[in-house]
C-alpha positions, 0 to 999 in steps of 0.5 A: 960433781965432775961425774954428775956434770959429765951425766948431765952433759949426756942425757940433758945438754947433749939432747937438748942442743939437738934440738938448738940445732934443728931450730936453725935449719931451714928443711933443706938443711941450710943454716937459717932463723927464718923460724924465729923471725916466723914467731915473733913476726905473726902475732899469732905465735908471739901472742902464746908467749903472752898469754903462758907469762899472763897465765903463769905469773897469776897462776904461782901469785895466786898459788903462793898466796893460798900456799904461804898462810895454809903453812903458816897457820898450821904450823903456828896454831893448834888446829884439830885434825891438821895431821889428817888435812897436812895428808889431804893436803899433800894428796891433792897434789898428787894427780897429774895436771889434766887428771885435775882439768877434767875433774873440775869439767865435771863440776864447772863445765856447761854440764858440770854438777855445780853448773847445772846447781847454779844455773837452775838457782838463779836462772842464769846459762854460765859458760863454763871453767874455759878460758884464762879464769878457768887454766888460772883456777886449776893451776892455783888449785894444784900448785900450792900445795907444793908452795905449802909443802916447802914453807911447811918444812921451813917453818918448823926449823924456825927459832922461836927465840927470833918471835920472842925477841921480837916481842919484847922489844915490842913488835906486834904479831903482823910485825914479827910475821913481815920483819922476822918470819917471811926473811927467813922463809924467803929463799922456801918462798921463792924456790917453791914459787919457782918449781910452781912458775916451771910446772905451769909455764911448761904443761900443756895439758890443763891449757889444752883441756880447758883452754878453748882457744885461750893458745899457751906456748907449751898447747903450740909445741905440742901441735906443731910436733905431734899434727896429725895433719904434719906438724913442723918440727923446724918450728916446734924446735925453735919455740923449744928454744923460746921456752927455754931461754925464758925459763932460764931467766927466770930462773937466773932472776930467782938464784940472784936475788936469793944470793942476795936475801940469804938467812941461816938459821939453827932451830934450838927452839922450834915455834910452838902450836898457839892454841885458839877459842871461840871465834878467834879459832873458827876463823883459823880452821874454817880458811883452811879446811875450805881451802883443802876441802876445794884443793881435794875435790878434784880426787873425790870427782875421780875417785867417785867418777871410775866406780860409774858404770856406762854402755857404750853410748856413755849413759851412766848405768849406776855403779859397778867395779866393772872399770876395775876389774877391766884395768887389772885384768887388760893393764896389768902390765902397765901399772907394774911398769909404772912402779917399777921404774918409778922406784928405780927413778926415785933411788936415783933421783933422792941419791943425785939430788941430795949430793947436787943440792951439797954440790951446789949450796956448800961448793960454790964453784964454777962446776956447783953453779954450772949443774944448778942452771943444767939442771933446771932445763928438763924442769921448764921444757914440755915433756913431749919436748923432753921426750922427742930430745932423748928420743932423736939423740938415742935412737942410732949407735953408737948408744940406742935407748928409743924403746927400753925400760932404761931411757924412760927411768932416764926420763923420769929422773932427768925430769924430776930432779929438780923437785930434790935439788930445789928442796935440798937447796933451800932446806941447806941454805938455811942450815947453819954450816957450824953444825957440819964442821962440829959433825967433822970435828969430832971424827965424823966423815965428810960422807956421814956428815 
């Protein structure tokens, strides 16, 4: 625990402290809270925080309202091709957020494929996907697979004898879902919703592409750091600190609720899929297939677009493999680096993630709780801010990492580790500790257990 905590102090806390330090300095180097005062004094700035919360809360709720029923239906009802539907749902989560936004612009932008069809059919002129509604749509469809995957894993560990006992006592199917299944998967639901919340709250790519004036806080931070006309790094640091404070507050509220509503179970009899017939089967199957199709639609659009041949003016001239030939001729090094760095990072993420999950859930000490809090910091700030904080921290002696492969791998590990920790923690919170005790009592070492 102390070793892992030391690594996080070096690669997470230290860079963030430098950002915090910069946020309370004036341009002449004196201590000043002027940038925080400026944020709350001007509506242009604090309204971005309100907008961020609006987008994030609505997107998280919609993602949960889609992901939870999808997981329940696919786990409790026998649906033809459910294995392939599961794969498609996972694939729909695997693209960067701004790629999904770009694809939806292709479909529902002012000159989008569906927009043109609707305009010609109903003789109207739709404004496109841009603004608050568009941002929420894209974020929700990109995020529901995360909720789905977490809840699906939790439902797999339910003991069916609880359902049977409730049914024998006269509970209806709806009562069983609300009084048994929902409370049991609540820690997992909150863990997945927290990850969706953090992902949406810190993302700037989607709002930047389709916001069109609907400014959110991460976009404002990015503009201040990266502005071509000369941004204000001190103001950007202050905005980053505000993001961290807001996200940490949400994290603490979630942890408090989970600590009060926690259940442990051992799935001696996993739930069986119910076989439906006729109209009932259609009612269960059609919504699942429709949502899966809508979720995978951006990937289909990107795939088709990748084969379109264009001239230098952007005019489309049929299909070809020209784009792929260009990629492998010119960008092979970039592709190789992406896979090598990611593979190395994944090894550390899995090893550290599972150890941290175990420490946080089973070893309920100060180090574990502090680690659980610190590990979410990189996830709640925009990626650009994390990158800049690492550059600021490690661009001069005694530790110079800027411009090396190592700093990219560290950024990957620090940025994505919360996924594994949240997933592992949610699973361990449901797992009965007596299983581990039985293993150790039979002579198995704690590490092997």
